[in-house]
N, C-alpha and C positions, 0 to 999 in steps of 0.2 A: 597737554600731551598725555596720551594713555598708553602706557608700556605693555599692558596686557589686559585684554577684556574680551568677554564673550558678547556676541550680538545675535539677534534674530537675522538681521540682514547687513551685510557689508557691501557698500557701493564704492567702487573705484572710479573716480572721474567726477568732478563737481562743476561741470558746465551746467546750463540751466536744466537740461533734462535729468541729469543725475541728481541735482540738488532737489528738483521738484518731486522726483521719486522718493528721495529720502524724506522730504517734508510730509508727503502724504502718508507714508508708511508709519512715520513717528506720530503723526496726528491721530492714526488709528490704533495706537497703543503698542507698536512694535519697538523694540530697541534696535537703533539704526546707527552704524558707523559710516562716515563719509570721508574718504581719503583722496588726495590729489597730490601729484608730484610737483605742482606749481603753487603759486600763491596768488590770491585775488588782491587787487584787480590784475588781469593779465590780458594781453592782446589776443583777440580772435576776430576773424574778419566779420564785417557787418552783414546782417541778414535782414531780409524783408519778411514781415508777417503777412498774412492773407486772411480773408473772412473765414476760410476753412480752419486755419490755425486758431483764430480768435474764438470761434465757436467751441472748439475743444478746450481751450484754456478757460473759458468761462464755465463750461461744464465741470472741469476739474475743481475749480474754486468753489462752485455751488455745492457739488456732490460731497466735498471733504471739508467744508467749513473753513475755506481760506479766503476771507474777504480781501486780503492785501493784494490778491491777484487780479481782482475785478478791474481796477483802473487800467491795467496793462492791455486789456482787450480792445481799447479805442484811444485814439490820439487825443481828444479833448479831455476826458477824465484822467489819462495819464499825466498830462501837463499840469492839471490842477492838483492831483494827489501827490505827485512826485516830481516837482520841478528840478530836483537836483539830479534825477535820473535821465541821462541823455537818450533822446530818441529822435526820430525824424517823421515828417508827415508823409504818408503814402496813400494817395488817392486811387492808385491803380498801377497799370503797366503801360510804359510808353516805349516805342521802338522807332529808331531812325536808321535808315539804310544808307550806308556810305559807298561811294565809288572811289577807288584808289586813284590818287592824283587829282582829285577835284575837291573843291570847297563844297560843304553841304549847304543846300538851299531848299527851304520848304517849297512844295509845289501846291498850286491851287486844287489839284485833284488829289492831294495827299498820297500819291502812288508810292512814295518812298517813307511813309509814316504810318504808324498804327498806334492809337491810344484806346485803352479799354479801362473804363471806370470800374472800381471795385466798391465804391461807397457814394453816398448821396451828397455828403459835405465833409469838411474838415473835422468837425467835432466827433463824427462817428467813424472817421477813417481808420484804416490800418495804420501800422507804425513800422518804421525802420529801427531795428535793434542794434544799438552800440553794445556788442556782446560783453565787453569788459564790464560795463555797468550792469546789464541785466543778469549776467552770470553771478556777479558778486551779490546782487539783490537776492537772488534765489538761494545762494549759498547762506547768507545771513538769515533768511527765512527759515531754512532747515535748522540752523542753530537755535532760532527762537522757538522751534517745536520740540526741542530736546535732543536733536541729533548730536552725536559725538563727532567732532570734525578734526581733521588733522591735515595740514598743508605741507608742502616741500618734503614729501615722503616718496622715496623710490622703493618699490616692492622688489624683494630679493627672490622670494619663493612662494608658490601656492601649492598646497598638497591636500589630499583627502584625509579626514580622520575616520576613525573606526565607526562613528555614528552617522556617517553620511554627509557631514558638513565639510567645512574647509578650514585649514590653518593657514594664515597669511602672515609672512614675516618680512620685516625690513630692519635697517639699522636702528630704527626708532622703537621697535617693539614687535610683539606677536599677538595676533588676534584670532579668535575662532568665530565662525558664523555658521548658522544653519542654512543660509541661502547667500550666494555670492552673485553680484551684479557688475557687469563690465559696461561702464558708461564713458570709456576713454576716447571713443571716436576713432579717428584714422590712426592716431599714434597709440594704438592699443598695445599694452604691455602684458596683459594677462594671457592672451592666446588660448582661451578656454576651449575653443573648438579643436584645436590641434591637441590639446593635452587631455581633455576629458570626454570628448564625444565618443559614444559607443560605436556609431556607424557613420563613417565619414564618406560622403559621396563626392564625385568630381563635379564641381560647379566653379571652375576657375574664372577669374574676371575676364579672360579672353572670350568667354561666351556671352558677355554682355555686348550689346549692339553699339552703344555710344563709345566714342573714343575722344576724350578731350583732356587738355591740361591747362594750367592756369599760371598767371603772374598777378600778384595783387599787393596792395598796401592801403594805407589811409593818408589822405591828402588834405592840406589846408589851402584855403584861398582859391579853390577851383571855381571858375566862373560858372554862373547858371547857364545851362544850355539855352533856356528861353532867351536870355539876353543876347547870346551869340546869333540866334536866329533872327531877333528883332534888328540886330545890327545889319543884317543882310536885307530882310524884307518883312514888313509887318502883315502882308496881305493875307496869309493863310492862318496865322496863329489865332485869329479870332474864332476859328472853328474848334479849337481844341476844348474838349469837355472839362478840362482841368489843367492847372499849370503843369507843364511836362516834367519839371524837375521834382514835383511832389509825387514821386512814383519810383517804382523799380525801373530805372531808365536803362534801356538797352541800345547800344550802337551796333548795328549788324555790319560786319566787315567781310571781305573775301576770306580771311583766315579763320573766322568764327565770330566772336562778338565781344563787347566790352560792357561792363556794368558800371553805373554810377548810383550809389545809394547815399543820399545826402541826409546828414544830421543837423540839428538845430545849433550846434556849437561851431559851425563853419567847418566842420570835418566831413569829408566824403570818402566813403569806401569805394575804391576803384579797382576793378579787376579786368584783366585781359584773358579771355578763354579761347584757346586755339584747338583747331581740329587736330588731334594728335596723330591721326593716320596720314594727313596731308602735310602736316608741319611737325615732324617728330622732334623731340628735345635734342638739341646739340649742346652737350655740356661744355664744349670749347668756347661758347659765346656766353658771356655773363648775363644774368638777369637784366641788369640795367641796359646793356647793349641790345639785347633782344627787344626790350620794351621800346626803346628808341627806334630801332629798325622798323618795328611794325608801325608805330605812330607816324613816322616819317612819310608813309604812304597815304596818310589821311590828314590833309592840311588843317581842317577845322579842329580835329581832336588834338593835333600837335600843338596848335596855338593855345588851346585850353590848358593842356597839361603842363606845357612849358611855363605857364604863368602860376602854376600851383606848386606846393612844397610837400614832398613826402615827409610825414611826421611819425609814421608808425608802420611796422616795428622798427626798433632801433637799428637792427641789423641790415635794413634795407628791404627792397622788394622781396616777397616770398615767391619762389617758383616751385611748382610741383611737377612730379611725373604724371602718369595717367591718373585721373581722378577716380575712375570707375573701379569699384571693388565689391566683392560680395563674399561673406564668409561661407564656409561649407555648411554650417549649421549655426543657429544662434541661441539654442537652448540645450540643456542637458539635465542631468539628475542634480537638482538644487542649484542650478546656475543658469543665468540668461544674459544676453547682450541686449542693450538698448538699440533701436534701429540704426542710429548713426555709426555705431560700432559694427553692426551686422553688415552694413553695406552703404554705398553712396553712389549716385549717378552723376548729377550735374546741377548747378544752380540756375539753369535757364528759366524755369517756371516757378522759382521760389517755393519749392515744395518741402524744403528741409525742416522747418519749424513744425509744420503740420504732421509730418511723419514722426518726428520725435515725440510730440505731445500725444499722438495716437498710441504710440508705443508705451509711453508712461501710464496712460489709462489702462491699456490691456494688461500690462504686467502688474501693476499695483492691484487691479481688481482680482487677477488670477491669484495672487498671494492672500489678499484679504478675504476672499470667498472660500479658499480651500480649507477644509477642516483638518486635513492630514497632509503635511508636506512631503511625507514619504510614500504616499499612496498614488493610486492610478488617477484620482481626480486632478491633482496638480499636474501630473504628466500630460493629461489630456488638454487642460487649458493652456499649458505652455506649447504644445504642439499646434494648437489653434493660433496662438500668437505668432509662432514661426511661420505658419502658412500665410497669415495676413500680412506679415512684414515682407516676406519675399514676393508675394503677389503684387503688393504695392510697388516694390522696387522694379519688378519686371514691367509693369505698365508704364511707370515713369521712364524707364529705359527706352520703351517703344515710343513714347510721346517725344522724347528728346532727340532720339536718333533720327526720326523723321524730319524734325526741324533742321538738324545739321545737314541732312541730305538736300534739303531746299537751299540752304546756304551754300553748299558745295556747288550746286548747279547754277548759282548766281541769280536765283529767281526769288525776289522779295515777295512777289505775288503768290508764289507757291508757299513760301514760309508763312504768310499771313493766313492763307487758307488752312494749312495744316495746324497752325497754332489754335485754331477754333476747336480742335479736338480737346486741347487742355481746358479752354474756357468753357466748353460744353460740360465736361467732366466735373470741373470744380463747381459751377453754378448748379448743376443737377444735385450734387452732393450737399451743397449748402441749403437748397430748398428741401431736400429730404430731411434735414434736421429740424425743420419746422412743422413736420407732419407728426401727429401724435403717434407715439411708439406702440401701436396696438399689437405688433407682433413681438415686441420685446427684443428688437434687434436694430442695428443701424449698419449700413453698408460699408464696405472697405472704402478708403479714401480714393477719390477720382474714379469710382465705379470699377475698381479692379477686380471685383467679384461679379460683375455683370458681363456675362459671356457674350452677349450681342455686342456690347460696347467695345470690349477688348478685341473681338474679331474685326469690328469695323476699323479700329486703329491699325491693326495689322494689315488689312487689305488696302487702306488708304496709303500707307507707306510703300506698299508694293507697287501701287499705281503711280506714285509721284514721278518717277523718272521716265515713265513710258507714255505719259500723256502731255498735252500742251497745257500752258498756264490756265487758259480759259476753261478747258475741259476738266482740269484737276480741281480748280475752284468750284465748278458746278457739281463735280462728283462728291467733294466734301460737303457741299450744302445738301445734296440729296441724302447721303449716308448718314449724316448727323441730325437730320430732321427730327427723328424721335427723341433726341437728346437736347434739342435746341429749345430752351424755354425762356431765353432772354433776348430774341431777336438778332441772333448772330447771322451774318451774311446780309443783313438788310438794315444797315445803319442810315439814319437820315442824311448824313454826310459821309462820303467814302472814307472807310477805315477809322471813323471817329465814333466810339461807343461810350455813351454817357449814361445808359440805363441798364446795367447789368447787376446791380447790387440787389441782394435779397432783402425782403422786408425785415425790420428790426425784430428779432425774437423776443418774446416776453417770458417764455418759461421753457428753456431747454431741458430736456430730460433724455439722457443717453443711458443705454445699457451696454453690455459688453458681450455681444455675440458677433461673430464674423459670418454668420449665415447671410445668404443674399436675400434682403427684404425688398430689394428693387427701389425704383424711383417713381414718384408720382407719374402716372401715365405710361409707365414702362413694364407693368407687371406681365 
């Protein structure tokens, strides 16, 4: 415990993003304090990594001399290096569209299924993160690099000091820092934008397009979806490019969707995400009753979940109100929020880890490269960070809201066609990472700084409700052609994509500019 201490940087929130930020800054010679109101290990919902996220994680490890992080970039090396650190195999994304009142059955034409591979095999595959394990691993890594850490601390007050830094106090002590960072996520306790932003603009969450809420927990003994399909019919499963449970598995429902994220310890993260506009929260119904009420409409899911056991959190299913949020600003004079504190949209396309890691890179680079934290240089790079963070949030909001519009219309075919906007964006970005950085820049995640792509996404969502299924799918194919580098819309088998993975990178070199450097073939 440190009762009183001065730091260069004080970070509040020790999830993986806050801890990695602390590790990088300490590795580069800054004095760093890391505070959290909880203790590790602690429950956090499971998350899926992606090739985009793994590219950035590998870059951070290489750039800052953190070899401990390299194995976390792929499933095979992770299991060999850290067998005690729980993860799951993620070969890609799988989707299964359910009809209320009917058992799910695979079809020979796969019209109610979509599988998109993100890796060539299990050894180089992405991973499912059991956040309790990963967060604690990153927290201990920060300690190993000299960060001063304190857990189970509740902050009482934050105030400016006369030198432009901050004084932070709690019952456990008082600390001063030159730079304050909020990595607390949704449960933010610092409210830096409300207290210290010089110019607050109106950007309320209601301006975000997506409206969803969720119920979630971790379950043991959940049957594999593949086994349930085999029990019905084995005819169509031979077409799957990978085992469908080795993925971020999505069940598409009338009300929204459900995720299954499976770990190797027989625990599965399960979440029910509901369209908040069509199915608003009714506090008179308990989370458990609402969960059962929705499941009762889908016999296959009801059978699966009734045979499973909720094991975390101890208090039972977590239920949220609207997930979407965005701070008025995420930077100020000698303070900043990490992306998950600045805002969040929805887990539909597994964008969370990548956005957090991109923010870690931008913020640490901004601090480490600025020669004067009180000058215009740092203010400029922080402003660039804010523009990048909010641009990525805005695009993710557009991508996800279009998918919900297709779900609300009851058209899985339109959902599949619209989801290609995400897969085109992600695969373009991943291939951009393999191009020598001659311009000294890399694009924002998911092409959020590519005006043609952003406009295409806006126009496709506008057309979704006014065109037929066939016409909309053809429109998506035409409008995304310039961004389609992996054979989207033309799989060998309907809705079965086995070849979207980027080649294995040999020498990733990233710099930190959010200027639009384009994508190969899109200049």
